[in-house]
C-alpha positions in Angstrom: 69.9 -52.2 227.5 66.5 -52.1 229.3 64.4 -55.0 230.4 60.7 -54.4 230.7 57.8 -56.7 231.8 54.3 -56.3 230.5 51.8 -58.3 232.5 48.1 -58.9 231.7 46.1 -57.9 234.7 43.0 -59.4 233.0 42.0 -59.7 229.3 41.7 -55.9 229.0 44.5 -54.3 231.0 48.3 -54.6 230.7 50.8 -53.1 233.1 54.3 -52.2 231.9 57.1 -52.2 234.5 60.8 -51.4 234.4 62.5 -53.1 237.3 60.0 -52.5 240.2 58.8 -49.2 238.8 55.4 -49.0 236.9 55.9 -47.3 233.6 52.3 -47.3 232.4 49.2 -49.2 231.4 47.5 -50.3 228.2 43.7 -50.4 228.9 41.3 -51.8 226.3 37.7 -50.5 226.4 36.3 -54.0 225.8 37.6 -57.5 225.0 38.9 -57.9 221.5 38.7 -54.2 220.8 41.2 -52.1 218.9 40.1 -49.0 220.9 42.5 -48.5 223.8 43.9 -45.9 226.2 47.5 -45.6 227.4 48.1 -44.2 230.8 51.7 -43.3 231.7 53.1 -43.2 235.2 53.4 -39.4 235.0 49.6 -39.2 234.5 49.5 -38.5 230.8 46.8 -40.2 228.8 46.8 -41.2 225.1 44.2 -42.8 222.9 44.6 -45.6 220.3 41.9 -45.3 217.7 41.1 -47.5 214.7 40.8 -45.8 211.4 40.0 -46.8 207.8 38.3 -49.7 206.2 38.0 -52.6 208.6 40.1 -50.8 211.2 43.1 -51.2 208.9 45.1 -48.4 210.6 45.4 -47.5 214.3 46.4 -44.0 215.4 47.9 -42.9 218.7 46.6 -39.5 219.8 47.1 -37.1 222.6 44.3 -34.5 222.9 44.1 -33.7 219.2 47.5 -34.5 217.6 48.4 -37.9 215.9 51.7 -39.0 217.4 51.9 -42.4 215.8 50.1 -44.7 213.4 50.5 -48.3 212.4 49.0 -50.7 210.0 49.5 -54.4 208.9 51.9 -54.9 206.0 53.3 -57.9 204.2 56.4 -58.1 206.4 54.8 -57.2 209.7 53.4 -54.0 211.2 54.6 -50.7 209.7 54.8 -48.1 212.5 55.2 -44.4 211.7 56.0 -42.0 214.6 55.6 -38.2 214.5 57.2 -37.3 217.8 58.8 -33.9 218.0 57.6 -33.0 214.5 59.9 -35.7 213.0 58.6 -38.7 211.1 60.3 -42.1 211.7 59.4 -45.5 210.3 59.8 -48.8 212.0 58.8 -52.4 211.3 57.5 -54.8 214.0 57.8 -58.4 212.8 58.1 -61.9 214.1 61.7 -63.0 214.7 61.1 -66.3 213.0 58.2 -68.1 211.2 56.9 -70.0 214.3 58.5 -67.7 216.9 57.0 -66.2 220.0 59.4 -63.2 219.7 58.6 -59.9 218.0 61.4 -57.6 216.9 61.3 -53.8 216.1 63.6 -52.8 213.3 64.5 -49.3 212.1 65.0 -48.4 208.4 68.5 -49.8 208.5 67.2 -53.2 209.7 68.8 -52.6 213.1 67.1 -54.3 216.0 65.8 -51.8 218.5 63.9 -54.2 220.8 62.7 -57.7 221.2 59.4 -58.7 222.8 58.9 -62.3 223.9 55.3 -63.5 224.4 54.3 -66.0 227.0 50.8 -67.4 227.2 49.4 -67.8 230.7 46.9 -70.6 230.7 45.7 -69.8 234.2 44.7 -66.3 233.0 44.1 -67.1 229.3 46.2 -64.1 228.4 49.8 -63.1 227.4 52.6 -61.7 229.4 55.6 -60.1 227.7 59.3 -59.8 228.4 60.8 -56.9 226.4 64.5 -56.2 225.9 65.5 -52.8 224.4 68.8 -51.6 223.0 70.7 -48.6 224.2 69.6 -46.8 221.0 66.0 -47.4 221.9 66.5 -46.4 225.5 67.6 -42.9 224.2 64.2 -42.3 222.5 62.3 -39.5 224.2 59.0 -41.4 224.2 60.2 -45.0 224.6 57.6 -46.0 227.3 54.8 -44.6 225.2 56.2 -46.4 222.2 56.6 -49.7 224.1 52.9 -49.6 225.2 51.9 -48.9 221.7 54.1 -51.8 220.5 52.3 -54.0 223.0 49.0 -52.9 221.4 50.6 -53.7 217.9 51.5 -57.3 219.1 47.9 -57.8 220.4 46.5 -56.4 217.1 48.8 -58.7 215.1 47.8 -61.8 217.1 44.1 -60.9 216.8 44.3 -60.3 213.0 46.3 -63.5 212.4 43.9 -65.6 214.5 40.9 -64.1 212.8 42.4 -64.8 209.4 43.1 -68.5 210.3 
């Protein structure tokens, strides 16, 4: 099992670490934007771009290829990955009704990771503690997926606050 930390550097940048090693960054173009960039520690860059009516779907792209897409559903955020020409589907949902924990489930409803949010009043932003299962740790693109899930959680919180 892996334990990651995602810390908000400011309202637009998040740093993902595993132990003392930086895994990557999630960088928003502007405050409360769904446009973002992921920069992995190996130097690879990816784009998160809103698509559809009212930005209802977000796509993760490298240069030209869509690697992942997600959209809000009734039970949470539905995530489809297209890594290595294989399509997989996941659900990111709250662990309980008034919980601060998000869980990633596969199609068999097996938990793959849990992300706990912690609001930092001094920074007016969120930090995250993320625990992954050994099955998740064996994914080839797990750090890219974690940074995208971080974006999903931020997206979820923005949409639910706007709806309230």
